C-alpha angles and dihedrals in degrees: 000000000000114000101168139031128197101271130136115200111183096197128033125188117208085231096060115041115174121235122197102183131058112255117238095227103052151325129303123259131214110257104167132100126193117248101031110128116241092010119147110219125220141080099303133151115213125231092254092046092053088057095046089050092049091052090047094051097043113109115254113272099015118114101336092127111037094170093057103115092184087085116057130210092265096055092042092054094043092050092047093045093049089045095058093043102250131140119217096257090047090054090048092054095046097044103039090232113125124258091235092053092049093052091046089054094048091047090051094243097116134043109214126222123239093255091054093050089049091054090051091046092052090052092051093041095240139111119282088231088061086071100036128104121182120340137309096225124149108221119228119266115248094256088055094047092049091047092058097038091100091053092050090048092050089052088056092047095250132135096036105178119237094232098065108162114252091224110086120238118257133210092243093050094050089048091051092049088048093050088049089058095050096087089056089052091049088052096044093236096159098168090061096041091052091055091053101045102071093063094042091052094049090051094046092051092061096054119112138198131032094302092049094053090048092056091042092052090050093051092045093050092051090045088052089051094051091049090051092048089052096046099252091134104165094049089044091056095049090046094050092047087055089048092054091048092050091049116115097199138022092256092064093041096050090048087062090043091056089055089047093052089049090052089054087051094051088053093050091246095147101169093045092048096048097043093049092046094047092046094056096037088056089045097053099030104152132219102245095214093057106024122115122233091254094051091050091046094051090048095043093049090055088056092050087057090049087054091049092050094045098051090051086050093053095249105133094169093054088044088056094047092049094047091048092056093047089049092052089056093045095049089047090055091044099200142047117275144168109251097201135008092275102101090214094065111090135164135175142090094312093049091050090049090049093051090046086057093050089052089056091049089053090047089054096252102124096160091060089048095053090047088056090048092049091048094054123095112274092221109050131181113263097007095182094056115122093243090058092050090048088055092057087054089053087053091050091048092050090052092050090050086053089049088243090139101165090054091050095046090049088055093052093049091050089056092046089056095043103042112006098164090052095049095053088061092055113096084183088067091050091050090050095050091043091057091048098052091041087070095053130081092206131019130231121238088252093052092052092045093050090045089057094044098052091038100243108182121233 
């Protein structure tokens, strides 16, 4: 499946977003009008138009209220299957999901994962979110929850030590302490970070004035990022909303929004992630001729999140549109960069290529994903950034999809050695290793060791 062709638009209007792939739910429409500055001409359907078209073409009564918990996964799947005229065994054949699994879902005996719902949605030519109820989050294990408990309490103003210094905290002092923590963030040393954050949060909370708000927003955004990375989703959402509220400019606010969108994606909340990203991308859309690199990066990163949500939602046309917009921003910048002080937040042509590869992995096109990875520079900017590590998981997954299990295992072991605290928080890594060992009658010592280290359940 091709998501992105080699095109380089210099200006993009929010009213004309280019699509380079045929959408599965219908034809493209002409969106361009002559005379609009910065408009790309051609028969393109915008991101918003794709979604409106999907809604219009969806059969009545299917998926129009994803949040309606009165209908469970089983009822929703059964209603959708009957509406499109498929029997259970026909849906099993078309989707690759076993007949027994479909039966269990419809009977309410099994809660399907997002990837299972996507396979079923593809077979029935609908969006994944049409079948989705709730989220698809993996909750943190007890050790991780205990590790971050002091941070959660500090966010609530609890556990204030008796020996608080009489001298008040200053913006410069908090900023210096934050900068001292950055190497730990870069190295994914979560145990040490979780020990430093409570005092930093308490000090940041006392800061006043515009400068104080700016520093506090920065600390809260990074804290929200760390909580999301460690699967503390409720605390992360509250923290990131506080960061948005504390922000003194759009750049700071959208940095927190980017993390909040990512938190939605980590929980499988496709509609929430996409809607929030599109809203803010429209709000901050830059003029390419005058925009700074940071403005382009923040905007482009939001479109990468839209692509990430859209490909999971079986919306290939929308995925192509979003990737094209992100590529325009990346090409305009021309190099990789950090788009806020957190050393794990990168954007540029390489990042766009890596997310494009991820989209191909999700769309079951592992060969294309590996080709993109092979074509990427061997030495990349910020190699320890979480996005770079995530790309390595995509490479491992692509190898596993192609039954190249030694290569997949080798990539997982490299990640374990490079960023062990990061890897243990990745459900994706457990999914990949689980698929590898499911194909084997016996496990090697290396497989058993890795399974224990990343906490793969039996």
